[in-house]
N, C-alpha and C positions, 0 to 999 in steps of 0.2 A: 184247431185243436179242441175248442170248447164244446162240450156236450153236457146234457143234463146229468148223466151218470158219472161225472168225474169224481174220483177219489182223491184224498190228500196225496196218495202216492203218485197219481197221474200228474197232479199239479207240481209236486216236488221234482219229478222228472222234467217237466216242461220248463220250470224255472232254471234247473241245472243246464238243460240244453241251451237255453237262451243266454244265460249269464255266466255260468261257471261249470267246468267239468267236475264231476263228483263220483266217488266210490259208492258202493252199496251202503257202507256204514254211514257215509256222509249224507246220503239220501234219507237214511233212517232218521238222522238227527233233524234234517230239514223238514221231513214229514211230521215229526213230533212237535215242531214249532207251529205249523200251519193250523189255523182255526177256520173251519167252514162257517159261513154266515149266509142267511137268506133274507131278502128284503122284497116286499111287495112294491108295486108301482106307486110312487109318491112318498114312500117311506124314507125318513131321514137316516142317513148312515153316520154322518158327523154333523152335530149341531153347532151353530155359532156360539162361542163362549165355552165349549168343551175343549179339553186338551186332546189333540190327536196322538194316540199311543200306538197306532198300527200303520203299516204299509199294506194296501189292499191290492190284490190281484183279481181282476174281473174274469171270472170263469164263464159267466153267462149273463147277458143283459147289457144295460146302458146306464151310466151314471153321469151326473152333472155336478161340477164344482162351481160355486158362485159366491158372490159377496154383495153387500149392499153399499151403494154410494148415492147420496142425496135421495134416499128412499126408493132407489131403483135397483133391481137385481141385475148384476153384470156377470156374465158367464166367463169364468176363468179357464175352464177345461172341461172336456167331455171324454169319456172313455168307454169303449166297447170291449168285447172279449179279447183276452190275451194282452191286456194293458194294465199298467200300474196306476193307482191314484192315491194321493195322500195330501194332507195339508202340511207341507214340508217345514214351514217356519214354526208352526205350532209343535210339530214332531220334535224338532231339535232344540227349540228354546223351552219346551215343556210349559208353554203359556197358552192361555185360551185362544182358540182359533177365531180369526176374523172371517173365515169362510165356512160354508156349509157344503156337504156332499149329500146328494139325494138320488134315489133310484128313479129313472125315467121309464123303466120296464121292470117286470119281475126279474130280480137279479140275484145271482149267486156269487159271493166273494169268498176269497180265502185270505184271511188276515195273517200278516207276519208281525207279531208284536215286537216293537222296537227293543224292549227290554230283553226278551228272549234271544232275538237275533244278535244283539250286541254281545250278550253273554257267550253265545256259541262262536261268534266271529273272533273273539279273543283267543279261542282254543283251536280254531280250525281255519287254515288259510283259504280253503276253497269257499267256505261260507262267508269269510271276510271279503273275498273277491266278488261273490254274488251281491253282497250288501253294497259294496262300492259301485258295482256296475249299475245296480238299480238306481242309486242316487245320482250317478253320472247321467244316466238316461233321462231322469226327471229334470235335472238342471238344463240339459241340452234342449229338451222339449220346450221348457219355459223360455229359453233364450231365442230359439227359432220363432216361437210365437211372438215374442216382444219385437224381434227384428222385422217380422212380417208386417206387424201393425205400424211400425215406424216407417218402413221403406217401400212397401208395396201398395199398388192400387187395389181398389175393391175387386176388380176382375182377377188380378193376380192372386189375391188372398183366397178367393173362392176356388180358383183353379188348383191351387196348391192343396187345399183341404180335400177336394174331390180326388186328387191323385193320391194323397197320403192315406185317406180313410173314406173310401167310397161308401162303405156300409153305414158309417156314421152319418153321412150326408143324407142317405136314404131313410134312416130311422129316427134321427133327432128332429124335434119340432123346429120349424123354420125360424121361429122367434128366438130360439136359443142359439141356432147357428148364426143368425144375424148378430146377436149380442157377442158371441165368441169372436166373430170377425170384425167387431166394432163398426157395424153399419146398421142403418135402419132396415126394418123388414121390407120397406118399399124399395130401397136400394138393392137389397139382396134379390128381390123378385125380378128387378130389371137385369141384374147381372146373370141370374139363372136363365132368363129368357134369351139374353144375348148369347150365352154359352151354348144353349140348346140350338139356336138358329145357326150358330157357327159350326156346330157338329153336323147339322143336316146339310149345310152348304159344302162341307168337306166331303160328304158322302155322295153328293150329286155329281 
């Protein structure tokens, strides 16, 4: 769906298609909430210590969400086109974020300000549904990732990511993919080589 020439109306339609059925009037309301934002590669979208006030829809580009532990950057999440990203704890507690979000490519986001979204959700059941579905999706993604790290081998983690988001695997730097999958770059390299050899063996 994502293209450079996206309008707020296009994004409103896509969000409605994905999360909640809406009338033309409801699309007007949703469109009025959306705020287009552009970021250059390397530009910070959300800084550690700032309060996250928006839910972001990635229309174009690639973003990385990460935090620091023992002076090391650990990747919490990465998102490409047609995906949501936010610092959910900061968003709901209205407290400074322990995480940062940065653009890894030139990126276009459409922000859904929490304050505006909640104001309209009180008055409109379909926007309330969209809000709830977005939050449900975010929580499910977090749970799936946590379970993957707890229960699956390095090979299984990588295979699942390739299946779920092949474009992300192609575009994101390997060091960040390794961090997201909680393995060293060397382990990821071995896993990738093994997977590639396995694919070739299957085709022979």
